[in-house]
C-alpha positions in Angstrom: -23.4 74.3 -88.5 -21.0 74.8 -85.6 -21.3 75.5 -82.0 -18.8 78.5 -81.3 -17.5 79.1 -77.7 -16.1 82.6 -77.1 -13.4 82.3 -74.4 -11.1 79.4 -73.5 -11.3 79.0 -69.7 -12.9 76.5 -67.3 -16.3 76.9 -68.8 -15.1 76.6 -72.5 -13.3 73.4 -71.7 -16.1 71.8 -69.9 -18.7 72.9 -72.3 -16.7 71.2 -75.2 -16.6 68.0 -73.4 -20.1 68.1 -72.3 -21.4 68.8 -75.8 -19.7 65.6 -77.1 -21.2 63.7 -74.1 -24.7 65.1 -74.9 -24.2 63.6 -78.5 -23.5 66.7 -80.5 -21.5 65.6 -83.5 -21.1 68.8 -85.6 -18.1 71.3 -85.4 -17.2 72.8 -82.1 -14.9 75.9 -82.0 -13.4 77.4 -79.1 -11.8 80.8 -79.5 -9.5 82.2 -76.9 -7.1 85.2 -76.6 -4.4 83.5 -74.8 -1.6 81.3 -76.1 -2.9 78.1 -74.4 -5.8 75.5 -74.6 -8.3 75.7 -71.7 -6.5 75.5 -68.4 -7.2 75.7 -64.6 -6.7 79.0 -62.9 -6.7 77.9 -59.3 -3.3 76.3 -59.3 -1.7 79.4 -60.9 -1.4 81.1 -57.5 -0.3 78.0 -55.7 1.1 74.7 -57.3 2.1 76.3 -60.6 3.7 79.4 -59.0 5.7 77.2 -56.7 6.8 74.9 -59.5 5.1 71.9 -58.0 2.9 71.6 -61.1 4.2 71.9 -64.6 2.0 73.3 -67.5 0.8 70.1 -68.8 -0.8 69.4 -65.3 -2.5 72.7 -65.4 -4.4 72.1 -68.6 -8.1 71.1 -68.1 -7.5 68.3 -70.6 -4.5 67.4 -72.7 -4.3 68.8 -76.2 -5.0 65.3 -77.6 -8.5 65.4 -76.1 -9.4 68.2 -78.4 -7.9 66.5 -81.4 -9.8 63.2 -80.7 -13.0 64.8 -80.0 -12.8 67.0 -83.1 -12.8 70.4 -81.3 -10.8 73.3 -83.0 -9.2 75.5 -80.5 -8.1 78.9 -81.9 -5.6 80.4 -79.5 -4.2 83.9 -79.6 -7.4 85.0 -81.2 -10.0 87.5 -79.9 -13.7 87.9 -81.0 -14.2 91.5 -81.9 -18.0 91.3 -82.8 -21.1 89.2 -82.5 -23.8 89.5 -85.0 -26.8 87.7 -83.4 -29.0 88.5 -86.4 -26.6 86.8 -89.0 -25.5 84.4 -86.2 -21.7 85.0 -86.8 -18.7 86.0 -84.8 -15.9 88.1 -86.3 -12.3 87.6 -85.0 -9.3 90.0 -84.8 -7.8 88.1 -87.7 -10.7 89.3 -89.9 -12.3 85.8 -90.1 -16.3 85.5 -89.8 -17.5 82.3 -88.4 -21.1 81.1 -88.5 -22.7 79.5 -85.6 -25.8 77.4 -84.8 -25.5 78.1 -81.1 -23.1 80.4 -79.4 -21.6 80.2 -75.8 -20.1 83.3 -74.4 -17.5 82.1 -71.7 -15.3 85.3 -71.7 -14.6 85.2 -67.9 -13.1 88.3 -66.4 -9.9 90.3 -66.4 -7.9 91.8 -63.5 -9.0 95.2 -62.0 -5.9 97.4 -62.4 -4.7 100.2 -60.3 -4.5 103.6 -62.0 -2.3 105.6 -59.6 1.1 107.2 -59.9 3.8 104.7 -60.9 1.4 102.0 -61.8 3.2 101.4 -65.2 6.6 100.5 -63.6 8.3 97.3 -64.3 7.9 94.7 -61.6 4.3 95.4 -60.9 2.5 92.2 -61.7 -1.2 90.9 -61.7 -2.2 87.2 -61.4 -4.8 86.0 -63.7 -3.0 84.0 -66.6 -0.2 81.5 -67.1 1.8 84.4 -68.8 1.2 86.5 -65.6 2.8 83.8 -63.4 5.6 83.1 -65.7 6.5 86.8 -65.3 6.2 86.7 -61.6 8.4 83.5 -61.5 11.2 85.6 -63.3 11.1 88.1 -60.5 10.9 85.6 -57.6 14.0 85.2 -55.5 15.1 84.3 -52.0 15.7 87.5 -49.9 13.6 89.6 -52.2 11.1 92.1 -50.9 7.5 91.3 -52.2 4.7 93.6 -51.5 1.2 92.2 -52.2 -1.6 94.7 -52.7 -4.9 93.3 -51.6 -5.6 90.8 -48.7 -8.1 88.5 -50.5 -7.6 84.8 -51.3 -5.3 85.3 -54.3 -3.0 87.6 -52.4 -2.9 85.3 -49.4 -2.2 82.3 -51.5 0.7 84.0 -53.2 2.0 85.1 -49.8 1.9 81.5 -48.5 4.0 80.5 -51.4 6.4 83.4 -51.5 7.3 83.3 -47.8 8.0 79.6 -48.2 10.5 80.5 -50.9 12.3 82.9 -48.7 10.9 86.2 -49.8 10.1 88.9 -47.4 6.5 89.5 -47.8 4.2 92.5 -46.9 0.4 92.3 -47.6 -1.3 95.7 -47.8 -5.2 95.6 -47.3 -7.2 98.8 -47.4 -10.0 97.4 -45.3 -10.1 96.9 -41.7 -9.3 93.2 -41.9 -8.1 90.8 -44.6 -10.8 88.8 -46.4 -13.4 91.3 -45.1 -15.5 91.2 -48.3 -15.7 87.4 -48.3 -15.8 86.0 -44.6 -16.4 86.8 -40.9 -14.2 88.5 -38.5 -13.3 85.2 -36.8 -12.2 83.8 -40.0 -10.2 86.9 -40.9 -8.6 86.8 -37.6 -7.6 83.2 -38.0 -5.9 83.8 -41.2 -4.2 86.8 -40.1 -2.8 85.0 -37.3 -1.8 82.0 -39.5 0.1 84.2 -42.0 1.7 86.4 -39.2 2.9 83.1 -37.5 4.5 82.0 -40.9 6.5 85.4 -41.2 4.0 87.4 -43.4 3.7 91.1 -42.5 0.1 92.1 -42.8 -1.0 95.7 -42.8 -4.7 96.5 -42.7 -6.4 99.9 -43.2 -3.6 100.6 -45.5 -4.4 102.3 -48.8 -1.9 102.3 -51.6 -1.5 105.9 -53.0 1.5 105.1 -55.7 4.6 103.4 -56.6 8.0 104.8 -56.9 11.2 103.7 -58.9 13.3 104.5 -61.7 11.9 102.4 -64.5 11.3 99.6 -62.0 9.3 99.6 -58.8 11.4 100.1 -55.7 8.8 101.1 -53.2 5.0 101.1 -52.6 3.7 104.4 -51.2 0.8 104.4 -48.7 0.4 108.2 -47.8 3.2 108.8 -45.3 4.3 105.2 -45.2 6.6 103.6 -47.8 7.2 99.9 -48.3 10.5 99.0 -50.1 9.7 96.5 -52.9 11.7 94.4 -55.5 8.4 93.3 -56.9 4.6 94.0 -56.4 1.7 91.7 -57.0 -1.7 93.3 -57.2 -4.9 91.3 -56.4 -7.9 93.6 -56.1 -10.5 91.6 -58.0 -11.7 91.1 -61.5 -13.9 92.8 -64.0 -16.3 90.6 -66.2 -15.5 90.7 -69.7 -18.9 91.7 -71.2 -17.9 94.3 -73.9 -18.4 92.1 -76.9 -21.8 90.9 -75.6 -23.0 94.5 -74.8 -21.8 95.7 -78.2 -24.0 93.0 -79.7 -27.0 94.3 -77.9 -27.2 91.5 -75.4 -28.4 92.4 -72.0 -25.7 92.9 -69.3 -25.9 94.1 -65.8 -22.9 93.2 -63.6 -22.2 90.4 -66.1 -24.0 89.0 -69.0 -27.7 88.4 -67.8 -28.8 84.9 -68.3 -31.9 82.9 -67.3 -31.9 79.5 -65.2 -31.1 77.7 -68.5 -28.0 80.0 -69.1 -29.7 81.6 -72.0 -29.0 85.3 -72.8 -31.4 87.9 -74.1 -30.2 86.9 -77.8 -31.7 83.9 -79.6 -29.3 80.8 -79.6 -26.8 82.7 -77.4 -25.8 81.2 -74.0 -23.2 82.3 -71.4 -21.5 80.5 -68.6 -18.9 81.3 -65.9 -17.4 84.4 -64.3 -19.0 86.7 -66.9 -22.6 85.7 -66.0 -25.2 87.2 -63.9 -27.5 84.5 -63.2 -30.5 83.6 -61.0 -30.2 81.1 -58.1 -33.4 79.6 -57.2 -32.0 78.0 -54.0 -30.8 81.4 -52.8 -33.7 83.3 -54.3 -31.5 86.0 -55.8 -29.2 86.8 -58.8 -25.4 86.4 -58.5 -22.2 86.8 -60.5 -19.7 84.3 -59.1 -16.1 84.0 -59.6 -16.0 80.3 -59.0 -14.7 77.2 -60.8 -17.6 74.9 -59.7 -20.0 77.6 -61.0 -18.2 77.8 -64.3 -18.2 74.1 -64.7 -21.7 73.5 -63.9 -23.1 76.3 -65.9 -21.1 74.9 -68.8 -22.8 71.6 -68.4 -26.1 73.1 -68.2 -25.6 75.3 -71.2 -24.3 72.3 -73.2 -27.3 70.3 -72.3 -29.8 73.1 -73.4 -27.9 73.9 -76.6 -28.4 70.2 -77.7 -32.2 70.4 -77.0 -32.3 69.6 -73.3 -34.3 71.4 -70.6 -31.7 71.6 -67.7 -32.0 74.1 -64.9 -28.9 75.7 -63.1 -29.6 75.4 -59.3 -26.5 74.9 -57.2 -25.4 76.2 -53.9 -22.1 78.1 -54.5 -18.8 76.5 -53.1 -15.3 77.5 -53.2 -11.8 76.6 -51.8 -8.5 78.1 -51.1 -5.1 76.4 -50.4 -2.7 78.3 -48.0 0.3 76.5 -46.7 -0.9 73.0 -45.6 -4.4 74.2 -44.9 -7.3 73.7 -47.3 -10.3 75.9 -46.8 -13.5 74.7 -48.3 -16.6 77.0 -48.4 -20.3 76.4 -49.2 -22.8 79.1 -49.3 -22.3 82.5 -48.0 -21.4 83.1 -44.3 -23.0 86.6 -44.5 -26.4 85.0 -44.9 -26.2 83.6 -41.3 -27.3 85.1 -38.0 -25.6 82.5 -35.9 -22.4 80.6 -36.1 -21.4 77.2 -34.6 -17.7 76.1 -34.4 -17.0 72.4 -34.5 -13.4 71.3 -33.8 -10.3 73.1 -32.7 -9.4 76.4 -34.5 -6.0 76.4 -32.6 -5.3 72.9 -34.1 -6.1 74.2 -37.6 -8.7 71.5 -38.1 -12.4 72.9 -37.7 -15.5 73.9 -39.3 -17.8 76.9 -38.9 -21.4 76.4 -39.6 -23.6 79.5 -40.4 -27.3 79.3 -39.4 -30.2 81.5 -40.1 -33.4 81.0 -38.2 -32.0 77.6 -37.1 -31.1 76.4 -40.6 -27.8 75.7 -42.1 -27.1 78.3 -44.8 -23.2 78.1 -45.1 -20.0 76.7 -43.7 -16.2 77.2 -43.7 -14.2 74.1 -43.2 -10.5 74.1 -42.5 -8.8 70.7 -43.0 -12.2 69.2 -42.4 -13.3 67.6 -45.8 -15.9 65.4 -44.1 -17.7 68.3 -42.5 -17.6 70.1 -45.7 -19.2 67.4 -47.7 -21.9 66.8 -45.1 -22.6 70.5 -44.8 -23.4 70.6 -48.5 -26.2 68.2 -47.7 -27.3 70.1 -44.6 -27.9 73.4 -46.4 -31.4 74.4 -45.7 -32.1 72.0 -43.0 -32.9 72.9 -39.5 -30.4 71.5 -36.9 -29.7 71.5 -33.2 -26.8 73.9 -32.7 -25.5 72.1 -29.7 -25.4 68.8 -31.5 -23.7 70.5 -34.5 -20.9 71.8 -32.2 -20.5 68.5 -30.4 -17.6 66.5 -32.0 -19.1 63.3 -30.8 -22.4 63.8 -32.8 -22.5 61.9 -36.1 -23.1 64.7 -38.6 -24.8 62.2 -40.9 -27.5 61.9 -38.3 -28.4 65.5 -38.7 -29.2 65.1 -42.5 -32.5 63.4 -41.9 
């Protein structure tokens, strides 16, 4: 009997590799609704969009890997139903596939705007290779690009577009960019960074509609109008839980799993952006849109589907590349009650540590990989704030 994986993203690609590493020798079937084998999403808004990486380098593993490991990848195929009693999945091609164990790794889809003019040509979303290929077709020096949403995706696209000579305007409905994910100081830093590179950022700006004759020509924001040759909308994703819900699997802001990545249905596991999972280190449930989370959950699920007893317990971490700056984040800055800056923000090389009751709970590191790696080991430890801020202090000395 086969292990079937629904979805073909990071979690699916990693799970198939981990299953073979765990010694599973029977059939593995990955079913994905896109035209591609599992690929990385982070490069899409950066190196793939800029043309620095071709499609082969975006794939998680080369096609030969799946052939060599005897993993069947069904592309352009959607799972329309899961029967947890019969232990089968049905595809849009009418095929019924039996499974011994099932992994749901359906990820998420972009949240779309439903406002006047939102169906005009030239309005793009960025989630898939096909999305970026379409955006590339509209890119061009001197064109006016309006980005709706001042989150990481929008800012990453802005950093590529302005480099290629587009006139870029970012519209953010909140009072500051990155408001939902970081502190006012970090928002201010990135606002200044982008403004200094020629990006026009407009906060507290709500989009009310799009205008144009067949193709978008302007973005309307109440009494303001921003001319646009193309628009990219980045306002978050929605977890793909519909097929799980229809099968009677418990869902609540994602597919509910336990610390072994098991769902409420027997022999059905889930991993990645679509899951709502417990984090014993943070003492709460989370739904994360994070590559490291998807990869680690996939490893845990693979171990447990093959008879293991592995618990998922990791401090979340993320990254974002904008211009020549790499931002690496661990934990959630909102959990802290104190922040400590180490390094020089003006020199674009620093780390901000977040403490709660004197213990490190998170950090944001810009072009500071050493601080980032050590902070991952400092999470939960009590530290002296003055020593943490002092660049002459060897951070390793604080781990003990």
